[in-house]
C-alpha positions in Angstrom: -14.5 146.2 89.2 -16.3 146.2 85.8 -16.8 142.4 86.0 -18.3 142.6 89.5 -20.6 145.3 88.4 -21.7 143.2 85.3 -22.4 140.2 87.6 -24.4 142.4 89.9 -26.5 143.8 87.0 -27.2 140.5 85.3 -27.6 138.5 88.5 -28.1 134.8 87.6 -28.2 135.4 83.9 -25.0 135.0 81.9 -23.1 138.1 81.0 -23.5 138.7 77.2 -20.4 138.1 75.2 -18.5 141.2 74.3 -15.1 142.2 73.0 -12.7 143.0 75.7 -10.3 145.8 74.8 -9.2 149.1 76.4 -12.0 151.0 74.7 -14.9 148.7 75.8 -13.4 148.5 79.3 -13.2 152.3 79.6 -16.8 152.6 78.4 -18.0 150.1 80.9 -16.0 151.7 83.7 -17.7 155.0 82.9 -21.1 153.3 83.2 -20.0 151.8 86.5 -19.1 155.2 87.9 -22.3 156.8 86.5 -24.6 154.0 88.0 -22.8 154.1 91.4 -23.1 157.9 91.5 -26.8 157.6 90.6 -27.3 155.0 93.3 -25.7 157.2 95.9 -27.9 160.1 94.9 -31.0 157.9 95.1 -30.0 156.6 98.5 -29.5 160.2 99.8 -32.9 161.2 98.4 -34.5 158.2 100.1 -32.8 159.1 103.4 -34.0 162.7 103.1 -37.6 161.6 102.4 -37.5 159.2 105.4 -36.2 162.0 107.6 -38.9 164.4 106.4 -41.6 161.7 106.9 -40.3 161.2 110.4 -40.4 164.9 111.1 -43.9 165.2 109.8 -45.1 162.2 111.8 -43.5 163.7 115.0 -45.2 167.0 114.3 -48.5 165.3 113.7 -48.2 163.3 116.9 -47.2 166.5 118.8 -50.3 168.4 117.5 -52.5 165.4 118.1 -51.2 165.4 121.7 -52.0 169.1 122.2 -55.5 168.6 120.8 -56.0 165.6 123.1 -54.6 167.2 126.2 -56.0 170.7 125.8 -59.3 170.1 124.1 -59.9 166.4 124.5 -60.1 166.1 120.7 -58.6 163.7 118.2 -59.1 163.4 114.4 -61.1 160.2 115.0 -63.5 162.0 117.4 -64.4 164.8 115.0 -67.8 164.9 113.3 -68.1 164.5 109.6 -68.4 168.3 109.3 -65.3 168.8 111.5 -63.3 166.3 109.5 -64.4 168.1 106.3 -63.4 171.5 107.7 -60.1 170.0 108.8 -59.4 168.6 105.3 -60.2 172.0 103.8 -57.8 173.7 106.2 -55.1 171.2 105.4 -55.6 171.4 101.6 -55.7 175.2 101.7 -52.4 175.2 103.7 -50.8 172.8 101.2 -52.0 174.8 98.2 -50.8 178.1 99.7 -47.6 176.4 100.9 -47.8 177.8 104.4 -45.5 176.7 107.1 -48.5 176.1 109.4 -52.3 176.7 109.6 -52.2 179.9 111.6 -54.1 183.0 110.4 -50.9 184.9 110.1 -49.5 182.3 107.7 -52.7 182.2 105.7 -52.9 186.0 105.4 -49.3 186.2 104.4 -49.7 183.5 101.8 -52.9 185.1 100.5 -51.2 188.5 100.2 -48.3 187.0 98.3 -50.7 185.2 96.0 -52.8 188.4 95.5 -49.6 190.3 94.5 -48.7 187.5 92.1 -52.2 187.7 90.7 -52.0 191.5 90.1 -48.6 191.1 88.5 -49.9 188.3 86.3 -52.9 190.4 85.3 -50.7 193.4 84.5 -48.4 191.2 82.4 -51.5 189.8 80.6 -52.7 193.3 79.8 -49.3 194.2 78.4 -49.3 191.0 76.3 -52.8 191.7 75.1 -51.7 195.2 74.0 -48.7 193.8 72.2 -50.9 191.2 70.6 -53.4 193.9 69.5 -50.6 195.9 68.0 -49.2 192.8 66.3 -52.6 192.0 64.9 -52.9 195.6 63.4 -49.4 195.3 61.9 -50.3 191.9 60.4 -53.6 193.2 59.0 -51.7 196.2 57.4 -49.1 193.8 56.0 -51.8 191.6 54.6 -53.6 194.5 53.0 -50.3 195.8 51.5 -49.6 192.3 50.2 -53.1 192.1 48.6 -52.6 195.5 47.0 -49.2 194.5 45.7 -50.7 191.3 44.3 -53.4 193.4 42.5 -50.8 195.8 41.2 -48.6 192.9 40.0 -51.6 191.3 38.2 -52.4 194.6 36.5 -48.8 195.0 35.5 -48.7 191.5 34.1 -51.9 192.2 32.1 -50.5 195.4 30.7 -47.3 193.7 29.9 -49.2 191.0 28.0 -51.0 193.7 26.0 -47.8 195.5 25.2 -46.1 192.2 24.2 -49.1 191.5 21.9 -48.7 195.0 20.4 -45.0 194.6 20.0 -45.5 191.2 18.4 -48.1 192.7 16.0 -45.8 195.6 15.1 -42.9 193.2 14.6 -45.0 191.2 12.2 -46.0 194.4 10.4 -42.4 195.5 10.2 -41.4 192.1 8.8 -44.1 192.3 6.2 -43.1 195.8 5.2 -39.5 194.9 5.0 -40.3 191.8 2.9 -42.6 193.9 0.7 -40.0 196.6 0.2 -37.4 194.1 -0.7 -39.8 192.5 -3.2 -40.5 195.8 -4.7 -36.8 196.6 -5.0 -36.3 193.3 -6.8 -39.2 193.9 -9.1 -38.0 197.5 -9.9 -34.5 196.2 -10.6 -35.9 193.5 -12.9 -38.1 196.0 -14.7 -35.2 198.4 -15.1 -33.1 195.6 -16.5 -35.9 194.7 -18.9 -36.2 198.3 -20.0 -32.4 198.6 -20.5 -32.5 195.4 -22.5 -35.2 196.9 -24.8 -32.9 199.9 -25.5 -34.5 202.5 -23.2 -32.6 205.8 -23.2 -31.2 206.3 -19.7 -32.0 210.0 -19.9 -35.7 209.1 -19.9 -35.6 207.1 -16.6 -37.4 208.5 -13.6 -34.1 209.2 -11.7 -32.6 211.0 -14.7 -35.7 213.1 -15.2 -35.8 214.0 -11.5 -32.2 215.1 -11.6 -32.8 217.1 -14.7 -35.8 218.8 -13.1 -33.8 219.8 -10.1 
């Protein structure tokens, strides 16, 4: 069955070489079934269209016969204005999707279309209201975002100033610590020099302070 289908598809052209195994055969068989099903669907659609065309043609012939017998008119005998009016009538019926061109059908179709128009306008108004509310929310969100950006910028600037102050204080503290350590060393050296020269310990500043207390 697969081979017959391939011959049908390629016609007089040679069938391309392909590996024949259970997997490729199964795949080709699925394609065969799909194409046959599609061909059947297309055939049914063609038959339906042919039947519809025949029904329309019969209806047109019937109406043409009525016009000819009752009024002695035919589409060919109409004036240019009559033909134009007839085309307008037909196009209107097709646009409104009426079953015929009677006034009742036109009125019913117009009423339905008017109802749909009112419903659409109502829906449009609801959507416009929702859109307006959404725009207000977006505007408020954008304003809030702008304010937050300004606050963040001010905070960053203040942080930079505080960091500069902290850095300056840290440098001053380091200077004072270094200076204090230098003075301690110099005091110790001076005390050692004084001791080396035979200074009486009772005359040192600390001894005098203790004696004073």
